[in-house]
C-alpha positions as CSV (number, residue, x, y, z in Angstrom):
1,M,13.9,118.2,32.5
2,A,15.7,120.0,35.3
3,R,13.6,123.0,34.7
4,A,10.5,120.8,34.9
5,R,11.6,119.3,38.2
6,A,12.4,122.8,39.5
7,A,9.0,124.0,38.4
8,G,7.4,121.0,40.2
9,S,9.4,121.6,43.3
10,R,8.2,125.2,43.3
11,G,4.6,124.1,42.8
12,R,4.4,121.7,45.8
13,P,4.6,124.5,48.4
14,G,1.7,126.2,46.6
15,R,-0.4,123.1,46.9
16,C,0.5,122.8,50.6
17,G,-0.5,126.4,51.1
18,R,-3.9,125.8,49.6
19,G,-4.4,122.7,51.8
20,A,-3.4,124.7,54.9
21,L,-5.9,127.4,53.9
22,L,-8.7,124.8,53.6
23,V,-7.8,123.4,57.0
24,C,-7.9,126.9,58.4
25,V,-11.3,127.6,56.9
26,A,-12.7,124.3,58.2
27,W,-11.3,125.0,61.6
28,T,-12.8,128.5,61.7
29,A,-16.2,127.2,60.5
30,G,-16.1,124.5,63.2
31,W,-15.6,127.1,65.9
32,V,-18.3,129.3,64.5
33,L,-20.7,126.4,64.5
34,A,-19.7,125.4,68.0
35,A,-20.2,129.0,69.2
36,A,-23.7,129.1,67.5
37,L,-24.7,125.9,69.2
38,L,-23.4,127.1,72.5
39,L,-25.4,130.3,72.3
40,R,-28.5,128.5,71.3
41,A,-28.2,126.1,74.2
42,H,-27.0,128.7,76.8
43,P,-28.0,132.2,75.6
44,G,-26.9,133.7,78.9
45,V,-23.2,133.2,78.2
46,L,-23.0,136.6,76.6
47,S,-25.3,138.3,79.1
48,E,-24.3,141.5,80.8
49,R,-23.0,141.3,84.3
50,C,-25.9,141.8,86.7
51,T,-24.9,144.5,89.2
52,D,-26.6,146.6,91.9
53,E,-24.9,149.8,90.7
54,K,-26.3,149.5,87.2
55,S,-29.7,148.3,88.4
56,R,-30.0,151.4,90.7
57,R,-29.0,153.6,87.7
58,I,-31.7,152.1,85.6
59,L,-34.4,152.8,88.2
60,A,-33.0,156.3,88.8
61,A,-33.4,157.0,85.1
62,L,-36.9,155.6,85.2
63,C,-37.8,158.0,88.0
64,H,-36.2,160.9,86.2
65,D,-38.4,160.3,83.2
66,Y,-41.4,159.9,85.5
67,R,-40.8,163.3,87.2
68,G,-40.4,164.8,83.8
69,G,-43.8,163.5,82.7
70,A,-42.4,161.2,80.0
71,L,-43.8,158.0,81.5
72,G,-46.3,156.9,84.1
73,G,-47.9,153.9,85.8
74,D,-49.6,152.9,89.0
75,L,-46.3,151.9,90.7
76,C,-44.3,155.1,89.9
77,E,-45.4,157.1,93.0
78,D,-44.4,154.3,95.3
79,L,-41.0,153.8,93.5
80,C,-40.0,157.4,92.9
81,V,-41.8,159.5,95.5
82,A,-43.1,157.6,98.5
83,G,-40.3,155.0,98.8
84,Q,-42.8,152.2,99.2
85,L,-41.2,150.2,96.3
86,R,-37.6,149.6,97.2
87,Y,-34.9,147.9,95.1
88,R,-33.3,144.9,96.8
89,R,-31.1,143.1,94.3
90,C,-30.4,142.3,90.7
91,L,-31.6,138.9,89.6
92,Y,-30.3,138.7,86.1
93,Y,-29.7,140.5,82.8
94,E,-30.1,138.5,79.6
95,R,-30.1,139.7,76.0
96,G,-31.3,143.2,77.1
97,K,-33.9,141.9,79.5
98,K,-33.6,143.3,83.0
99,V,-35.1,141.4,86.0
100,L,-34.8,143.0,89.5
101,Q,-36.1,142.1,92.9
102,A,-37.8,144.7,95.1
103,D,-40.0,145.1,98.1
104,W,-43.4,146.7,97.6
105,R,-45.0,147.7,100.8
106,G,-43.4,144.7,102.6
107,R,-44.2,142.3,99.8
108,P,-41.3,140.8,97.6
109,V,-41.9,141.5,93.9
110,V,-40.0,141.2,90.7
111,L,-39.6,144.1,88.3
112,K,-39.2,143.1,84.6
113,S,-38.5,144.7,81.3
114,K,-37.1,143.3,78.0
115,E,-35.1,146.5,77.5
116,E,-33.1,148.7,79.8
117,A,-34.2,152.2,78.7
118,F,-37.6,153.6,78.1
119,S,-36.3,155.2,74.9
120,S,-35.4,151.8,73.5
121,F,-39.1,151.2,72.8
122,P,-40.7,152.8,69.7
123,P,-42.8,155.8,70.6
124,L,-46.6,156.0,70.2
125,G,-47.0,158.1,67.1
126,L,-50.5,159.1,68.0
127,L,-49.0,161.2,70.8
128,D,-47.4,163.5,68.2
129,G,-49.0,166.9,68.4
130,Q,-50.6,166.2,71.7
131,P,-49.8,168.8,74.5
132,E,-47.2,167.6,76.9
133,A,-49.5,167.8,79.9
134,G,-52.6,167.0,78.0
135,G,-53.9,164.1,76.0
136,Q,-57.5,164.1,77.3
137,S,-58.7,164.5,73.7
138,F,-56.7,161.5,72.7
139,P,-58.4,159.4,69.9
140,E,-59.2,156.3,72.0
141,A,-60.6,154.3,69.1
142,E,-57.3,154.6,67.3
143,L,-55.4,153.5,70.4
144,L,-57.7,150.4,70.8
145,L,-57.0,149.5,67.1
146,L,-53.3,149.9,67.5
147,A,-53.3,147.9,70.8
148,A,-55.3,145.1,69.1
149,G,-52.7,145.0,66.4
150,E,-49.9,144.6,69.0
151,V,-51.7,141.8,70.7
152,R,-52.2,140.1,67.4
153,S,-48.5,140.4,66.6
154,A,-47.4,139.3,70.0
155,L,-49.8,136.4,70.6
156,G,-51.4,135.7,67.3
157,L,-54.8,136.3,68.9
158,E,-57.9,138.4,68.0
159,L,-59.2,139.6,71.3
160,A,-62.8,139.4,72.1
161,E,-64.7,142.7,73.0
162,G,-63.6,143.9,76.4
163,G,-60.4,141.9,76.3
164,L,-58.2,144.9,75.9
165,G,-59.4,146.2,79.3
166,R,-57.0,143.7,80.9
167,L,-54.1,145.7,79.5
168,G,-55.1,148.8,81.4
169,L,-56.4,150.8,78.4
170,G,-59.2,152.3,80.6
171,R,-56.8,154.3,82.7
172,R,-57.3,158.0,82.9
173,G,-55.7,160.7,85.1
174,P,-53.6,163.8,85.1
175,R,-50.5,162.1,83.6
176,L,-52.4,160.5,80.7
177,R,-49.7,161.2,78.1
178,G,-47.0,159.4,80.2
179,Q,-49.4,156.6,81.0
180,L,-50.2,156.0,77.3
181,A,-46.5,156.2,76.3
182,S,-45.8,153.6,79.0
183,L,-48.6,151.3,78.0
184,W,-47.3,151.4,74.5
185,A,-43.8,150.3,75.7
186,L,-45.4,147.5,77.7
187,L,-47.4,146.3,74.7
188,Q,-44.1,145.7,72.9
189,Q,-43.3,143.0,75.6
190,E,-44.9,139.7,74.8
191,E,-44.7,138.4,78.4
192,F,-46.5,141.4,79.8
193,V,-49.3,141.0,77.2
194,L,-49.6,137.3,78.0
195,L,-49.6,137.6,81.8
196,S,-52.0,140.5,81.6
197,L,-54.5,138.5,79.6
198,L,-54.1,135.4,81.9
199,R,-54.6,137.5,85.1
200,G,-57.4,135.9,87.1
201,R,-57.7,133.0,84.6
202,S,-54.8,130.8,85.6
203,P,-53.3,129.7,89.0
204,H,-50.2,128.7,87.0
205,A,-49.2,132.2,85.9
206,P,-48.2,135.1,88.1
207,P,-50.5,138.1,87.8
208,V,-49.2,141.5,86.8
209,L,-49.3,143.6,90.0
210,G,-48.6,147.0,88.4
211,S,-46.1,148.9,86.3
212,C,-44.0,152.0,86.0
213,G,-42.9,153.0,82.6
214,H,-41.6,150.0,80.7
215,F,-41.1,147.9,83.9
216,Y,-43.9,145.7,85.2
217,A,-44.1,143.9,88.6
218,V,-45.1,140.3,89.4
219,E,-44.9,138.4,92.7
220,H,-41.5,137.1,93.7
221,L,-41.4,133.3,93.9
222,A,-38.3,131.1,94.4
223,A,-37.4,129.7,91.0
224,G,-36.2,126.1,90.4
225,S,-32.6,125.3,89.6
226,P,-30.9,122.2,88.1
227,R,-28.3,122.5,90.9
228,L,-30.9,121.7,93.6
229,R,-31.2,118.1,94.6
230,A,-35.0,118.2,94.1
231,L,-34.9,120.9,91.3
232,F,-37.1,123.2,93.4
233,P,-36.7,124.7,97.0
234,L,-39.3,122.5,98.8
235,D,-39.6,123.9,102.3
236,G,-39.4,121.2,105.0
237,A,-38.8,118.4,102.4
238,A,-35.1,118.7,101.8
239,R,-34.4,116.1,104.4
240,G,-35.7,113.4,102.1
241,G,-37.9,110.5,103.2
242,R,-41.7,110.7,103.4
243,A,-41.8,114.6,103.5
244,Q,-39.9,114.9,100.3
245,A,-41.8,112.1,98.5
246,R,-45.1,113.8,99.4
247,A,-43.8,117.2,98.2
248,L,-42.5,115.8,94.9
249,S,-45.7,113.9,94.2
250,G,-47.7,117.1,94.9
251,V,-45.5,119.2,92.7
252,A,-45.7,116.5,89.9
253,L,-49.5,116.5,90.1
254,S,-49.5,120.3,89.8
255,F,-47.3,120.1,86.7
256,L,-49.8,117.7,85.2
257,D,-52.6,120.0,86.1
258,M,-50.8,122.9,84.4
259,V,-50.3,120.8,81.3
260,R,-54.0,120.0,81.2
261,H,-55.0,123.6,82.0
262,F,-52.8,125.0,79.2
263,E,-54.1,122.4,76.8
264,H,-57.9,122.8,77.3
265,D,-58.9,125.9,79.3
266,F,-58.3,128.7,76.8
267,S,-59.7,129.3,73.4
268,H,-56.3,128.1,72.0
269,R,-53.7,125.7,73.3
270,L,-50.8,127.4,75.1
271,H,-47.4,125.9,74.1
272,L,-44.4,126.0,76.4
273,C,-41.2,126.1,74.3
274,D,-38.7,126.5,77.0
275,V,-39.2,124.0,79.8
276,K,-36.5,124.1,82.5
277,P,-36.6,124.4,86.3
278,E,-35.5,128.0,86.2
279,N,-38.7,129.0,84.4
280,F,-41.0,127.7,87.1
281,A,-41.6,128.3,90.8
282,I,-43.5,126.4,93.5
283,R,-46.0,128.0,95.9
284,S,-46.2,126.8,99.5
285,D,-49.2,124.6,98.5
286,F,-47.0,123.0,95.8
287,T,-48.8,124.8,92.9
288,V,-46.5,125.2,89.9
289,V,-46.2,128.7,88.5
290,A,-44.7,129.5,85.1
291,I,-42.7,132.6,86.0
292,D,-40.9,133.1,82.7
293,V,-43.2,132.8,79.7
294,D,-41.1,134.6,77.1
295,M,-41.2,131.4,75.1
296,A,-44.9,130.5,75.6
297,F,-47.2,130.8,72.6
298,F,-50.9,130.2,71.8
299,E,-51.6,127.9,68.9
300,P,-52.0,130.5,66.1
301,K,-48.6,132.1,67.0
302,M,-47.0,128.6,67.4
303,R,-48.1,127.6,63.9
304,E,-46.7,130.8,62.5
305,I,-43.3,130.2,64.2
306,L,-43.0,126.6,63.2
307,E,-44.0,127.0,59.5
308,Q,-40.5,127.8,58.1
309,N,-38.3,126.7,55.3
310,C,-36.2,123.5,56.0
311,T,-33.9,120.9,54.6
312,G,-34.5,118.4,57.5
313,D,-36.4,117.8,60.7
314,E,-33.6,119.5,62.8
315,D,-34.5,122.8,61.1
316,C,-38.0,122.5,62.5
317,N,-37.0,122.4,66.2
318,F,-37.8,125.6,68.0
319,F,-36.3,125.1,71.4
320,D,-38.7,122.5,73.0
321,C,-41.3,122.8,70.3
322,F,-40.7,120.4,67.4
323,S,-42.2,120.0,63.9
324,K,-41.3,117.9,60.9
325,C,-39.9,118.9,57.6
326,D,-41.9,118.1,54.4
327,L,-39.1,117.4,52.0
328,R,-41.4,117.7,49.0
329,V,-41.9,121.4,49.6
330,H,-39.0,122.0,52.1
331,R,-41.4,123.5,54.6
332,C,-41.8,122.7,58.3
333,G,-45.3,121.6,59.3
334,A,-47.4,124.1,61.2
335,Q,-48.5,121.4,63.6
336,R,-46.3,120.8,66.7
337,T,-45.2,117.1,66.8
338,N,-44.3,116.9,70.5
339,S,-46.3,118.3,73.5
340,N,-46.0,120.1,76.7
341,L,-46.7,116.8,78.5
342,Q,-43.8,115.0,76.8
343,V,-41.3,117.8,77.5
344,V,-42.4,118.2,81.2
345,C,-42.0,114.4,81.6
346,D,-38.6,114.5,80.0
347,K,-37.1,117.6,81.6
348,I,-38.8,117.6,85.0
349,L,-40.5,114.4,86.1
350,R,-37.9,112.0,84.7
351,H,-35.4,113.7,87.1
352,W,-37.6,112.5,90.1
353,F,-39.1,109.2,89.0
354,S,-36.8,107.5,86.5
355,S,-34.4,106.0,89.0
356,P,-35.0,102.2,89.5
357,R,-34.8,102.7,93.2
358,G,-36.9,105.8,93.6
359,S,-38.1,107.0,97.1
360,P,-38.1,104.2,99.7
361,A,-41.1,105.9,101.2
362,V,-43.3,104.6,98.4
363,S,-43.9,100.9,97.9
364,A,-41.7,99.1,95.4
365,P,-44.5,98.1,93.0
366,L,-45.8,101.6,92.8
367,R,-42.3,103.0,92.3
368,R,-41.8,100.6,89.3
369,Q,-45.2,101.7,87.8
370,L,-44.4,105.4,88.2
371,R,-41.0,104.9,86.6
372,A,-42.4,103.1,83.6
373,A,-45.2,105.7,83.2
374,V,-42.8,108.6,83.3
375,L,-40.3,107.0,80.9
376,E,-43.2,106.2,78.5
377,C,-44.4,109.8,78.8
378,A,-40.9,111.3,78.2
379,A,-40.1,109.1,75.2
380,P,-40.2,110.9,71.8
381,G,-43.5,110.1,70.1
382,A,-45.4,109.6,73.3
383,Q,-47.5,112.6,72.7
384,G,-49.9,110.6,70.5
385,A,-51.2,108.9,73.7
386,A,-50.9,112.0,75.8
387,P,-54.5,111.8,77.3
388,S,-54.1,108.2,78.5
389,V,-50.5,108.8,79.7
390,L,-51.5,111.9,81.6
391,A,-54.4,110.0,83.2
392,K,-52.2,107.1,84.2
393,L,-49.6,109.4,85.8
394,R,-52.3,111.2,87.7
395,R,-53.7,108.0,89.0
396,L,-50.3,106.7,90.1
397,L,-49.2,109.9,91.8
398,Q,-52.5,110.1,93.7
399,A,-52.0,106.5,94.8
400,A,-48.5,107.5,96.0
401,L,-49.9,110.3,98.1
402,R,-52.6,108.0,99.6
403,E,-49.8,105.5,100.5
404,L,-47.8,108.3,102.2
405,R,-50.8,109.6,104.2
406,E,-51.8,106.1,105.3
407,D,-48.2,105.4,106.6
408,E,-48.2,108.5,108.8
């Protein structure tokens, strides 16, 4: 009996140890889950420190490769030889992506690449065996075929005849080998491909101005920020009152125009899966410009992304693009269940128009109607009535602008 009690007393610490182990495992799992959720919500928390010293080293390496003939581009001479493209400051580094501000012949521009080094991109195998300074006999048909495959992979699109010309495939010159190697690196970057194809076709996307190696340039515009009172730097409107109300109504109308444009004006709908102020900028005429389209996808690519295995609807949320889980087959539907309009209303317009008080520069009845329309638009499930909701919002915002003009 005594031996049994002794054995029991020896066993109790063992059970406590197993319990402590379970608590430890649960605690660790909780922290891992919390860290994963944090990284998904704020991917920049592990970003590299953005420094002038490193940015200058990156551009110096780019110019070294250019002088050695490894890469090319229509901006390389200005950056590396003529001094017409001058580095100004580092904007941000994030998950390998480098974004730098520069002045190009007196014009502020942004230099972008999703990788730091040219060597980080896979080489163009068709250049193997070509002379270092040559390449004039390069098999162009094979390059076109490879480029079409990269566009299909990046955007899910089959380009019409002539569409590849927008990517700069027609370039010829004494540095052809370096130009082709650079073009191949640029084709690995979905944002470059998308912006190149939208060039001249959309007032809501910045055109690609040129490139050097794996870096491409777009115009510099002041991005929005959730820390700003009005989300965007609205020149002359920061004082509030009628000027700010007019600016906000104009910007809101441009957001609605962008939504309609991306919905109807291309061969496929363009989905915005990361809607936040930092990814948009405002021109002086209040036109909204999508300055970061890393998470923008045409319909074929969107369906491919959404159609994944799942155990519940939460598994079918891809940032701001949602789908539903079919529990019979445990697959997410390929059709997006929310819309650009609903997300823009929720993340942008609601900030301006959901307050019961609103701007005193607009009449109280119109403020109430705007608030109700924005909240209706932002509500989950509102996308089913998107055309009518969008038309209602446009009508109310135009009425607000008329009021503001009449009161001047």
